[in-house]
C-alpha positions, -999 to +999 in steps of 0.1 A: -170-086-248-169-052-223-143-058-199-154-055-161-119-057-143-084-050-156-061-071-130-027-055-133+002-074-119+037-058-117+063-088-118+102-087-117+121-124-111+089-142-102+091-177-116+085-195-091+056-174-075+036-162-103+020-189-112-001-192-079-009-155-083-024-160-118-044-191-109-060-172-078-070-145-104-084-171-131-106-187-104-123-158-097-161-156-107-155-128-131-153-138-169-151-103-186-118-093-171-084-092-183-048-100-166-020-074-177+011-094-167+038-063-167+071-078-168+096-049-154+128-066-170+133-098-154+165-118-155+154-151-144+126-177-165+099-153-155+093-141-197+089-177-202+066-185-175+048-153-185+042-164-223+033-197-211+004-184-189-011-163-219-013-194-242-036-209-217-061-185-211-069-156-236-078-131-208-036-131-202-016-101-219+021-098-216+032-068-216+075-062-212+098-030-202+131-024-193+135-026-155+122+005-139+103-003-105+071-013-094+053+021-103+066+024-138+054-012-140+016-005-126+016+025-145+025+008-179-004-014-170-028+014-162-020+031-197-037-001-218-060-010-191-096-019-207-117-024-179-143-008-161-125-012-128-093-017-122-072-042-096-035-048-083-021-084-076+017-083-063+032-114-082+038-135-051+007-128-035-032-142-042-066-132-042-088-149-017-120-173-036-149-146-045-131-119-036-134-097-068-171-108-070-173-091-035-153-059-044-173-057-074-208-059-062-198-036-031-188-010-061-218-017-079-243-015-050-230+016-035-216+034-066-185+035-050-150+050-069-128+026-043-140-004-024-112-016+000-113-051+015-095-064+046-062-089+042-042-118+057-005-109+062+022-140+063+056-132+071+085-152+063+105-169+087+140-178+087+136-213+081+117-205+050+082-211+059+055-182+068+037-174+098+005-152+097+002-119+115-030-118+126-050-084+133-085-074+141-104-060+111-126-026+113-162-024+107-180-020+071-172+018+066-181+050+036-162+081+036-193+102+026-213+083+056-190+077+085-164+104+074-127+105+063-113+099+100-135+066+102-130+052+069-086+054+080-088+039+117-115+012+104-096+006+067-061+005+083-030+009+059-037+022+026-022-003+003-036-009-034-035-046-034-064-054-016-086-025-032-111-024-064-107+010-082-133+026-106-109+036-136-134+071-145-123+080-110-089+075-114-090+097-145-048+107-150-038+093-113-006+071-118+021+062-094+047+082-080+079+065-099+101+082-069+086+058-045+105+026-061+112+011-024+075+017-010+048+042+004+036+044-035+003+028-022+000+051+001+006+080-021-018+069-045-050+061-027-046+096-006-043+117-039-073+097-046-093+104-017-086+139-020-108+137-054-136+117-042-155+105-008-170+074-027-148+047-007-160+017+013-141-004+033-153-039+038-141-059+070-142-092+045-107-105+037-099-104+000-058-109+000-036-131+011-005-108+010+031-126+016+059-105+030+092-123+021+125-115+029+132-099-006+102-079-007+100-041-009+079-040+020+112-053+037+137-023+042+165-045+037+195-021+025+207+015+027+195+022-007+159+012+001+161+031+035+173+062+017+146+060-012+117+056+015+133+087+032+133+109+001+097+092-003+080+108+031+076+143+013+052+129-015+038+109+009+031+137+036+018+162+008-009+134-007-019+128+032-025+166+037-041+170+005-067+142+014-072+160+048-079+191+036-101+177+011-121+157+029-123+171+069-140+198+083-117+223+100-125+207+136-118+172+120-086+181+102-074+197+136-079+162+150-067+139+120-036+156+105-016+152+140-026+113+137-015+109+100+020+129+109+021+103+137+017+077+112+050+089+097+071+093+129+065+057+140+069+040+103+102+062+098+112+046+136+105+012+127+122+016+092+154+026+110+151+002+137+148-028+114+173-018+086+199-010+118+206+022+100+239+041+112+239+073+128+244+096+104+216+082+078+194+086+113+205+117+114+195+127+076+163+110+080+150+129+110+161+159+095+143+152+067+110+146+081+111+173+104+115+198+072+084+179+053+064+188+086+075+222+083+061+229+053+024+223+071+007+243+097+010+231+130+006+236+170+032+228+196+031+193+207-001+187+179+012+148+185-008+142+214-037+140+199-027+109+188-013+093+221-042+071+227-037+047+198-011+024+217+019+020+240+044+015+209+028+048+192+027+064+224+066+056+233+074+067+195+056+102+199+073+107+233+109+100+220+102+120+187+096+152+206+123+147+229+143+141+199+155+109+215+142+083+187+173+060+190+157+047+224+128+032+204+151+001+189+157-005+228+120+000+244+105-023+215+135-049+204+132-062+169+107-089+161+125-121+152+123-144+123+129-183+134 
């Protein structure tokens, strides 16, 4: 039987959440799929849970490796995936009912290499419960029709877990294993967009992402923050490559400052949330300025991006004035209850 979709689940110490993630995939209306459970050196009961799940459904395959990080685990899955399409699911998240069928049908109809859906985000509270962080979805959009700028504006943050990828379009593309604590999704997607414009965004939610206290999406340690600072270079390289490939010179002059603005606001949020000490803050901003210096820019070109929202406007102004530390005072930290 030909495999239509391979779903890669990188797993680390997820004994309590993996069952729900796998159940959400087994309930999808696609029989011709395989679930690749890549255990990245778990130290809890995860291996036993993986093998028990594999005994219950022959579409599940368990792969084990020494702990090497989420990128290495996803890459291991990519090396053995047999499906025509590839999807990713985190070990503590869930796909919504009918999601894979919707993504697959859209990819086939549009002859797309990438189909992105919207998602629902739930943030963990101090009490242990979750609260949904609502956002407005964009509108249906294709790069080859509306352009790259419109696609990014509508599709939002470029994660990999709310998308379906045509395997033949990925070719030898792999996750950058330098990005062990985040940004790997952005590097992966922007590198792919430099290769193909056959990308579609759907405003329908396809995925539930749970942002937990120990999640890699939460920067809770100096080590994680330093890793994200070092990942700024491959992220911006991938962003610039995509802009150069997908945009006319005029559109590129408009879009590139916006992508740099994303990096500025991202870094401000990371430093604020991690309560980073002064020395690490100085290292972070020196690193980002050095990264930007590798690309052509006009003075104050960030001002093209200040129409986004008040927080972004404040972030860009403070960056230009080299007064980034004041951003913490202006925005405040979102409290978990």
